[in-house]
C-alpha positions in Angstrom: 25.6 0.1 15.4 23.6 -2.9 16.5 25.2 -5.2 19.1 26.3 -8.6 17.7 23.4 -11.0 17.3 25.1 -13.9 19.0 27.7 -13.7 21.8 30.5 -16.2 21.3 32.9 -17.3 24.0 36.4 -15.7 24.0 38.8 -18.1 22.2 41.5 -17.3 24.7 39.3 -18.7 27.6 40.1 -22.2 29.0 38.2 -25.0 27.4 36.1 -25.6 30.5 34.8 -22.0 30.5 33.8 -22.3 26.8 31.6 -25.3 27.8 29.7 -23.5 30.4 25.9 -23.3 29.7 25.9 -19.5 29.6 28.4 -19.5 26.7 26.6 -22.2 24.7 24.6 -20.9 21.7 21.8 -23.2 22.6 21.5 -21.5 26.0 20.5 -18.2 24.3 16.7 -18.2 24.6 14.3 -16.2 22.4 10.7 -15.2 22.9 8.6 -14.6 19.7 5.8 -12.1 19.4 3.7 -12.6 16.3 1.2 -10.2 14.7 -1.1 -12.8 13.1 -3.1 -10.1 11.3 0.1 -8.9 9.6 2.1 -12.0 8.8 1.1 -15.3 7.2 1.3 -18.7 9.0 3.5 -19.8 6.1 6.3 -17.8 7.9 6.4 -20.4 10.7 8.7 -22.9 9.0 11.3 -20.5 7.7 11.2 -18.5 11.0 11.8 -21.7 13.1 14.6 -22.8 10.8 16.3 -19.4 10.8 16.2 -19.0 14.6 17.0 -22.6 15.6 19.1 -24.1 12.8 20.8 -21.0 11.3 21.3 -18.9 14.5 21.3 -21.6 17.1 18.7 -19.9 19.3 16.4 -21.7 21.7 12.7 -20.6 21.4 11.1 -20.8 24.8 7.8 -18.9 24.4 5.6 -17.5 21.6 2.9 -14.9 22.0 0.4 -14.7 19.2 -2.2 -11.9 18.6 -4.9 -11.5 16.0 -8.6 -10.8 15.5 -9.2 -14.4 14.3 -11.9 -13.5 11.8 -9.7 -15.0 9.1 -8.9 -18.0 11.3 -5.3 -16.8 11.3 -4.8 -17.7 15.0 -5.8 -21.3 14.4 -3.6 -21.4 11.3 -0.6 -20.0 13.2 -1.2 -22.4 16.1 -1.2 -25.4 13.7 1.9 -24.2 11.9 3.8 -23.6 15.1 2.7 -26.9 16.6 4.4 -28.6 13.6 7.6 -26.5 13.6 8.0 -25.8 17.3 6.0 -28.6 19.0 7.4 -28.2 22.5 7.2 -24.4 22.8 4.4 -22.7 24.8 2.1 -20.6 22.6 0.0 -17.9 24.2 -2.8 -16.7 21.9 -4.4 -13.3 22.4 -7.7 -12.9 20.4 -8.6 -9.3 20.0 -11.4 -7.2 18.4 -11.4 -6.4 14.7 -10.6 -2.7 15.4 -7.5 -1.3 13.7 -4.2 -2.0 15.5 -5.9 -4.1 18.1 -3.4 -6.9 17.7 -0.5 -4.4 17.8 -1.8 -2.9 21.1 -2.2 -6.4 22.7 1.4 -7.3 21.7 2.8 -4.0 22.9 1.2 -4.4 26.3 2.5 -8.0 26.5 6.0 -6.9 25.6 5.8 -4.1 28.2 4.6 -6.6 30.9 7.4 -9.0 30.2 10.2 -6.5 29.5 11.7 -6.8 33.0 11.9 -10.6 32.7 13.4 -10.3 29.2 16.1 -8.0 30.6 16.7 -10.1 33.8 17.0 -13.4 31.9 18.9 -11.9 29.0 16.2 -13.2 26.5 16.3 -12.3 22.9 13.0 -10.9 21.6 11.8 -11.4 18.0 8.8 -9.4 16.8 7.2 -10.9 13.7 5.5 -8.0 12.0 6.1 -5.2 9.5 3.7 -2.8 11.2 4.9 0.7 12.1 3.5 0.5 15.7 5.3 -2.7 16.5 8.6 -1.7 14.9 8.3 1.5 17.0 7.7 -0.6 20.1 10.8 -2.7 19.2 12.9 0.4 19.0 11.7 1.5 22.4 12.4 -1.9 24.0 15.9 -1.7 22.6 16.5 1.7 24.3 15.7 -0.1 27.6 18.4 -2.6 27.0 16.3 -5.4 25.5 17.9 -7.4 22.7 15.2 -7.1 19.9 15.0 -8.3 16.3 12.2 -7.8 13.8 11.2 -10.5 11.3 8.8 -10.5 8.4 8.3 -12.1 5.0 9.6 -10.4 1.8 6.9 -8.7 -0.1 6.2 -6.0 -2.6 4.3 -4.1 0.1 6.4 -1.2 1.4 7.8 -2.1 4.8 8.8 0.0 7.8 12.6 -0.4 8.0 14.5 0.7 11.1 18.1 1.5 11.0 18.3 0.9 14.7 17.2 -2.8 14.6 18.4 -6.0 13.1 15.8 -7.1 10.6 15.4 -10.7 9.5 13.8 -11.0 6.0 11.9 -14.3 5.6 11.2 -15.9 2.2 8.3 -14.5 0.3 4.9 -16.1 1.0 3.4 -18.2 -1.8 0.7 -16.3 -3.7 -2.6 -17.7 -4.9 -3.2 -17.9 -8.6 -6.5 -16.0 -8.1 -4.5 -12.7 -8.1 -4.3 -12.9 -11.9 -8.1 -12.5 -12.4 -8.9 -10.0 -15.1 -10.9 -6.8 -14.5 -14.6 -7.3 -15.2 -16.1 -5.7 -18.3 -19.4 -4.0 -17.5 -20.7 -5.1 -20.9 -19.9 -8.8 -20.3 -22.3 -11.0 -18.4 -21.0 -13.3 -15.7 -22.0 -16.4 -17.6 -19.6 -15.5 -20.5 -16.6 -15.5 -18.2 -14.6 -18.8 -18.3 -15.8 -21.2 -15.6 -12.3 -21.5 -13.9 -12.1 -17.7 -13.5 -15.7 -17.6 -12.0 -14.8 -20.4 -9.6 -11.6 -18.5 -8.5 -13.5 -15.2 -8.1 -16.2 -16.9 -6.1 -13.6 -18.7 -3.9 -11.8 -15.4 -3.1 -15.1 -13.6 -2.3 -16.1 -16.4 0.0 -12.7 -16.1 1.8 -13.1 -12.4 2.2 -16.5 -12.9 3.8 -14.8 -15.2 6.3 -11.8 -13.0 7.0 -13.7 -9.7 7.3 -16.2 -8.5 9.9 -19.7 -7.9 8.4 -21.0 -4.4 9.3 -24.4 -3.8 10.9 -25.8 -2.4 7.7 -24.2 -5.0 5.5 -20.9 -5.1 3.7 -17.3 -4.9 5.0 -15.0 -1.9 5.7 -12.8 -1.1 2.7 -9.7 -1.0 5.0 -10.3 -4.6 6.3 -11.0 -5.9 2.8 -7.8 -4.4 1.6 -5.8 -6.0 4.4 -7.5 -9.3 3.7 -6.6 -9.1 0.0 -3.0 -8.4 0.9 -2.9 -11.7 2.9 -4.5 -13.5 -0.1 -1.7 -12.4 -2.4 -3.1 -9.2 -3.9 0.0 -7.3 -2.7 -0.3 -4.1 -4.8 -3.0 -1.5 -5.1 -3.4 -2.3 -8.8 -4.1 -5.9 -8.1 -6.6 -5.1 -5.4 -8.3 -2.6 -7.6 -8.4 -5.1 -10.4 -10.0 -7.7 -8.2 -12.6 -5.4 -6.8 -13.7 -4.4 -10.3 -14.2 -8.0 -11.0 -16.8 -8.5 -8.2 -20.3 -8.5 -9.7 -22.6 -5.9 -8.3 -20.0 -4.4 -5.9 -21.4 -1.3 -4.1 -19.6 1.3 -2.1 -21.1 3.2 0.9 -19.4 6.0 2.8 -16.0 7.6 2.3 -12.5 7.6 3.8 -12.1 5.5 6.9 -15.9 4.8 7.0 -16.0 3.4 3.4 -17.8 0.1 3.2 -17.8 -2.4 0.3 -21.0 -4.4 -0.2 -20.7 -7.7 -2.0 
């Protein structure tokens, strides 16, 4: 059974004891670790409201990690500056390799674990990734008070029965996810102009978010992750969108598969 999220003063204690800083809810500090490649900056507002307003916690530091090809670090920085303007934000820009952001956050948590324990700081990990949830479980076994938070989504999430999990409101989805699959017998010019514009806009966004490979194209894995962030949160929706890309070519197989568009 998880320990209570908040420690309240004993009602039988004298009034002066209940007013001590250490028993005040606002004295309970929290450090947030955010996987920018896994969660949308739209989570910043509900996360801040939940921690500060609903739970009465005091956010003292935020560590942000991401590969930044999709400008997610800047977007998170802007959102956090609006919602938590007086909180220190440490940004860790990593390579585009798989789980790079996870590795950076895990190392940062490990480096700060002793301080979290000594200062009795709460730790909130904002990610639904298996590696970070596992790291949260390990930190808890060391005595760290850890919670996991992420936005509600149709994407299957790693759920730990050993951790308190905070589910944030679902992130708004772009209307582009409703694009119909392309018919090979229909020329692009016959598609309604608003659909073509939406398709073009999403393709342009993918080219910004993903890393172009030396021989051209983008890895299928990275394209899939980018599409998830853009609201194509099921395999069917992603497949439908890819079929709508004119002249899409595939190179390689498995983890080495590259999509050229």
